N, C-alpha and C positions, 0 to 999 in steps of 0.2 A: 290280368292285363299287364303289359309292360309299358314303360315310358319309351320315348323315342330313342334314348341312348341304350336301352336294354339293361341298364343297371338295376332299376327298381321294378319290382313286380308286386302286384297287389291282389289279394283275394278279399272280397267284400260282400257282406250280407246286409241289406237294408235300403234306406232311401235318404238322400240328401235333398231336402226340399228347397234350399236356397242355392242350388248349384247354378242356375242361370246367372245370378248376381256374381257368384264366385268366378264363374267362367269369364264374365266380362272384365272383372278385376285382373284375372290372370292373363287374359289377352293383352291388357294394357302393360303388363310386365314382360311381354314377348312370347308367351306360351301360345302354341298353335294346337288346334284340336281337329281330329279326323273323325270323331263320332259325336253323337248328341247325348252321350250318357253322363250320368252323375259319377260313375266309376272313374272315367277319364279325368273329370274335374277334380275328384278327390285325390287321385294320384298326382296330378299336377300341383295341387295344393300342398301335398306332402313334399314334393321336390322343392317347392318355393319356400315353405315355412317350417318344414319338419313338424315336430309335435305342436308347434304354435298354430297349426291348422285347426286343432281340436276346438278351441273356443269360438272359431268362426262358423262352425257347422251347425245347421239347424236340421235335425232329423233323428232317425233311429238307425243305429248302425253297430256293427262289429266288423273290424277289418284288421288285416295283417299286411304289412309291407316288408318285403324281403330284399335284402341287399346282396345281389349276386357277387359283388366284389369281395366282401369280407364275411359273408354268411350271417350277418346280423338280421334280426327280425324285430319289428315294432308292432305291438298289438294295442288296440283300443276298443272301448265299449262306450255306447252312448250314455248321456247324463243320467237318465232314469232307469237304465237297464231293460229297455224294451226288447232288444235283441240279445241272445245268449252268446257267451264266449267262455269255453272251458279250457283249462290248462292242466298239464301233467308233466312233472319232471320225471324223466324215464331214461335210464342208461346214459346219464350225462347229457341228455337232450331235453329240449323244451318242446313238447307237443301241444298243439292247440286244435280246437274244432268247435263247431256250432252244436254238435251233439256228442254226448258222452259215449254213445255206442261206437263212434268213430275211433275214440281213444282206446276203447276196449279191444279194438281189432289189432292193435299193435302187439307183436309177439312178446311174451314174457310179462305182460301187465297182469298183476294179481287182482282178482275181483274179491274184495273183502269190504266189510261194512265199517264205516266210521262211527264209533260208539256215541260220540258227542252229537253228531248230526242226527243219529237215529233217535236219541232222547229228545232233541228239538222237534223232529218230525212228529213224534208221538204227542208232544205238548201242543203244537200249533196246527198239526195236520199238513204241514209243508216245511221245507228246510230253509232256514234263513241264509241269505248270502253271507259270506262267500262259500259256504260249505255245500257239499253234496253227500249223499249216502255212501259214496264210494271213497274208501281210504285212499288218499293221495291225489284225488281229482278235486279241483276247486274251480270256482268261477272268478274271472276278473270282475271286480266290483263295478257297479254303475259309476260313470264319471271318472274312470281310472284307465291308466295305460301301463304297459309292461314292455321292456325292451331287453333283448339279449344281444351281446356283442359277437356271438358265434364262437366264443372261447370259454363258455361256461359262466360268464358274469351276467347277472340279471339285475336290472333296476326296475323299480315300480314307482308310480306317482299318481297323483290325483289332479285333474284339471278343473273339476266342478263338483260341488256337493249341494245338497238341499240347504238353502240358506236357513240360518236360525231365525225364528220369528222375530220380526222387528216392527211392531205395530205402529202404523202411521195415522193418516187421516181417517176419522171414523164417520165421515159424512156418507150416508148410504147412496145418494144420487151420484156423487162424484166417483165413488167406488164402483158402482154399476156401470157408469160410463167407461171407466178405464178397463173394466173386465170385458165389457162388450167389444171394445176396440181390439184388445189383444186376442180374444177368442175368434173374432172375425178374421184377423190375420192368420191365426193358426189353422183355421178351417180352410181358408183360401190356399194356403201353402200346400195343403194336403189334397187339393183337388187336381193337381197336376198329375196326369196319368195317360198312358197310351193304351189302356185296357179299360173295360167297363167298370164303373165305380158306383157304389151305393152306400147304404148304412144299415146298421142294426137299428131296430125300433122296438123298444119295450113299452112305449107309452109313458115312461117315466120322464122326469124333467131333463135329465142329462142327454139321453139320446134324442128326445123330441126337440130340444134346443139346437143340437147339432144339425138335425134335419132342417130346421128353420133357417139356420145360417147358411147351409148348403144351398137351399132354394134361393136365398137372397144373392148368393155369390155367383151362381151359374145360370140363373134365369131359365132353367129347363127342369123337367120332371126328375125327381130323385127316386131311384129304386130302393125300396126298404124291405127288410126281412124280419119277420116276427115268429117266435116259437109259440106253439099252441100245445098245451098238455092234455092228455086224455081225461075225460070226465071221471073215469073210474078212480083216478088218483086224487080227486078233490078232498076226500076224507083224510088223507095223509098230509095235505099241504098245510104249512104254517104261514104262508103268505098268499095274497090274492093273485089271481091270474092276470098276466100282462095283456092278453089279447083284447079284452074289451077296451082298455085304455089306448092301445095302439090303434084300434079302429076309430076311437074318438079323435085321435090326431089325424088319421087318414081323412076323416070327414071334414075336419077343420081346414085342411090344406086342399081338399078336393082333387082336381086334376093335377095338382103339383106333385102328387106321389104316384109312383107305380108300386102299389102296395102288395106284398106277398106274405102269406102265412105258411108255416111248415110244422107239421105235426111231430111231436116228440113221442114216438111209439115206444111201448114197453120193450120191444125187441132191441132198442138202442143199448140197453144194458149189456147185451151180448158183445158189444164192442169194447167193453172195459179192458180185457187183456191187450187189445191192440192199442188202446189209448195209453195204458201203462208203458208200453214199448215206445210210443212216440214221446212221452213225457221224459223218459230217461230216469229222472228222479220222481217217485210217486208224489202226486199232489192230491190230497184227499178232499177235493172239492168237485162234486158232480157237475158243476158248471162247465168243467172241461168237456164233458160229453155233450152238453147242450151247445157249447161253442162249436164243436166239431160238426154236430148235426146241422146247425144253421149254416155253417160255412160250406159244408158239402152240398146242401140244398141250393145255396146261392151260387155256387161255382158255375153252373151252365150259363148264367146270365150276368154275373157280377164277380169280377176277379179281385177287386179292392173294396173293402168295407171300412167305413168310419165307425168308431165306437166311443161311448161316453166314459170309458175307464178313467178313474182318477178323481172324479168329483167327490166321492165320499171321503177320501183321504185329505183332499185339499180343503174341504169346506165342512168338515165334521158331520158327515151324513150318515154314519152308522148308528144303529140303536145303542151300541155300547158307549158311544160318546155321551148320549143323554143319560144313560143308566149310571155312568160314573159320576155325573153331577147330581143326579137324583139321590144317589147313595149318601151324599153329604147330609141331606135332610133325614134320611133313614137313620143315620148314625146319631141323630139327636133324639131318637126314640129311646126311652129308658132300656137299658140292657136286659132287665128281667122280662120286659115285654117282648123284645126281639128274640131272646133265647128261649123264653118259656112259652111263648104263644105263637108268634109269627113264623119263626123258622121251623118248628115242629109241624105246623099246619102245611107249610109249603112243601116240606119233605114228603108228606103223604100224598101229594097231588100225583095222579097217574099220568105222567108226561108222555108215555109211549103209546097210548091208545088213540086210534084215529077218531076224529070228531072235532067239534067246534072249539073245544077247550084245549086242544093239543098244543097250539102255539102259545097260549097264555101260560099253561103249566110249564112248558119248557123254559120260557123267558123268566118266569117267577123263580124257578129253581136256580137258574144261572145267576140271577140278580142276588138272591139271598145268600148264595155260596160265598160271595166276595164283598158284599155291600158294606160289611162292618170293618173291613180292613183299611189300612192306610192307603192313600191315593195310588202309589206306585204298585203295591201288591193287588189292589182292587182292579186297576185297569189291566194288569197282566193276567189276572184271573178271568176277566171278561174276554181278553184276547186269546186265551188258551183253553184247553179242554181237560186239563188235569191240574190240580194243585200239586205242590211239591210232594206231599205225603202220599197222595193217590198215585202219582206217577212212580214214586219209589216202590210202592206196593205192587204195581203192575209190571214194572221193569227193574227188578232189584239188581240186575247185573250191569245196568247202564249208569253212566255218570249223570244222574238226573239232577244233581245239585247245581249243575252249570247250564241247565236248559234255558234260563232266562238271562244269562250273562250279557248277550249281545243287545237285547232289548234294554237292559238297565243302563248300558253305555249311552244310549240315546236319551234316556230319561235323565241321566246325570248331566248331560250337556244343557238341558233346559231347566235345571233346578232353579227354583225361585220364580219361574214364569207361571202364568195362569194355566189351569188344567187343560183347556181346549188347545192352547198352543202346544203344550207338551204331547197331548195325544196325537194331534195331526202330524207333528214332526216325527214322532215315533212311527206312525203308520206309513208316512211317505218314504221312510228309509227301510222298512221291513215288509209290511203287509203288501204294499203296492208292487215292488219289484219281484219279491220272492214268491208271491202267490198269484195275484191277479194278472200281472203282465206276463208271468212265466207260463201259466196255462193257456192264456189267450194266444200267445205267439206259437206255442207248440201245437195246440189243437187246430188253429187256423192254417198253419203251414202244412199240417198233415192232410188238410183238404185242398192244398194248393191255392189258398186264398190269403191275401195280405190284409192285415188289420192295421189301421192307422188310428192313433189316439190323440186328437188335438188337445184335450185337456191336460195331457202330460207333456205338452210343449214346455220347454224349460222357461220360456218367457211368461207363461201362465203361472207356473209354479213360483217363480220369483216375485210376481205381482201378488199372488195369494198370500205369500209369507209376510207381506206388509200390511195385510188387513187385520184390524183388531178382531179379537174373538167374538165381539158383539155382532160383527158382520157375518159370522159363520153360524154360530148358535144364537139365535135371537129368541130368548125365552125357551120355549120347547120346539121352536121351528129350526130345523137344520138346513144347512146350505142356503142361508138367508140371502146373501148377496147374489148368488147364482140364480136364485128364484126371482130376485128383483129384475135381473136381465131377462129371464125367461118370460116374465109377465108382459114384456114388450112384444112377444111373438105368439104366445100360446094362451089357450083358455085357462082361467083361474083354477078350475077343478083339476086339470091335468097337472098344473104346476104344484098344487097342494095335495095331490093324492097321497095316500099312505105309502110309505117306503116299502118296496118289494125288491129283494135281491134277484140277480140273474141266477136262477137255480135250476134244479132238475128234480123229478119226483123221487128223491132218494129214500124217503121213508116208506113209500110204496114198494120200492125195489127191495129194501132191506127187510121190511116186515112181511112181505108177501111173495114177491117174485124170486128172490134169491136165497130164501132161508135154507133150503137144502144144500145149495152150493157153499153157503157160508159155514154151515155146520161141518161140511166135509173139509173145506180148506183151512178152517181154524180148529180142527180137531185137536184134542190134548196131545196126541202123539206128535203131530206136526209142530205144535208150539214148543214142546220139550226138545224136539230135534233141532230147531233153530237156535234155541238157547238164549233168546233175547227177552222173552216175556214169561210171566208166571201163568202156567196153564190154568190153575183154579181161578185166578183173577180174570182171565179171558172168559172162562166159563160163567162167571158171575155177570160180566157185561152182557153176554148173550141171554142169560136167564132173565135179567132185568128188562131186556128189550122184548123178549117173547111174552113175558107176563104183562107188559104194559106199565110196569112200575116206573121205568125211566126211559127217556128218549136218548138212547146211545147210538142212534143211526150213524152219525158222522164218525164216532169213535170206531164203530164196527167197519164202516167203509174204509177208514184209514188202515185198519188191520188187514182187511181183505186186499187192498191195494198193495200193502207191504208184502204179503205172501205171494201175490201174482208177480210183483217185482222180483222177489227172490227166485222164483221159479224161472223167470226169463233171464235174469242177468247173473245170478249166482249158480243155480243148477245148470242152466244153459249157458251159451256163450254170448247172449245178447244179440245174436245175428238174426233171430227170427222171433215171432210172437209166440209166447207160451199159450197153450190151449187151456180151457177150463179143466 
């Protein structure tokens, strides 16, 4: 879109939720509008305030403004990194796009792997901002801007960042009141839509609370969508099924919900190569496939979906948050008991065999592997999938010693603060934008569905960073203040149900449906030809999985995704999906 003078041109991906208020303010300054779009308001805001428009925006966005007079370009990304924005310096030009594959289409762009990013991908199963697996291609970080003057000079800056924790009032009632108010505003802002709108519903506290706030705001039925997994996968699941809890919420709200369930068929795994292509950078979280499936199923009736993403990072909701604190008690156990009795027993648990003990064995092994370490190393151990020695053994040619560097930067900023504050600050800057928001945006957009995330509204984040850790982890109860709000709308058993992540039946896929393909794609000759990994080390990962000794499903899924990514973007030109 161009402004009235023709000088400024904008390309824009996202939504500006407060554009009606900005439009009124700009009209008061003499601007006139010919459309009802937020794009025109954003462009007028740029013309009026230049980069100072950024702090005024409420929304998710990536945009570029081009100056036809001098050839300059200004790029910006939203505060939390909901929308992607990639850049490449190429032949003295600055190229940008919402998808990496668009940059690969430029003539002369070499497709090679960035070794540091690959080491981080193997460690975390996703690549931390601002890196990508492609050498020379990076992301503009959340809350940042970049400008080029058209003559080769580039400046970069930051207009917002996740606030450092600054604990304030610890009163739970006042905190819940404040949180309810800001969540209500965030949800109402995201209900502005000219297409059908609904919500994900897992039956967990986050999505159920959002549905309750939507019902209060719009006074009409809310269309909800829930994933149901095949019963045959139950033996491989380490978390309970969402569907019974989603039905509980449906019954609670009665006619307020237009409730819909969608099966996660085993055949969905056949979409993995297509998903790798859409993701650009592999994300070894099978929830990407589940997200695509539910969005594709919802598309005929619901074009915009609200999701509860962000609650775990804001309010210490992951099991690893509790595990990191529990480990302090474990460290008090005499070393000869830990090393001589507990850890050898845990090491012998068969974590890869389907059955009722599968989840317990997996969690016990993960806990014991890092529990005796100092806090920083312990939490990084829980956040990652390989310790430094194990990663160096698996990938001896990569710079594995720098895999945790970026995470340590955020831990250093919070040195001296309490552990919960440190963990959530780290997760908000790494895990949330680089994994959860990344796969959610790419997978939903692949299905032509827009996902909006009210809990990641920057006003919610800023408020949450003022809550003392006692309002997040209250004893063994996670997300305490959020649950205090939820109890005002939802049944107690829904609010206090056992935590269950948004997952897919990966262990059934790896252990049963995909074994032949995995053995073919990760064959020793292929591993040696790539040159990134130790072929015998990969073989041991597979053997431990097939024997049931270890639960290596996510590690194997990451290697499978990496090989499919390489076939698509390195062996091919990235212009089409690689086949199995």
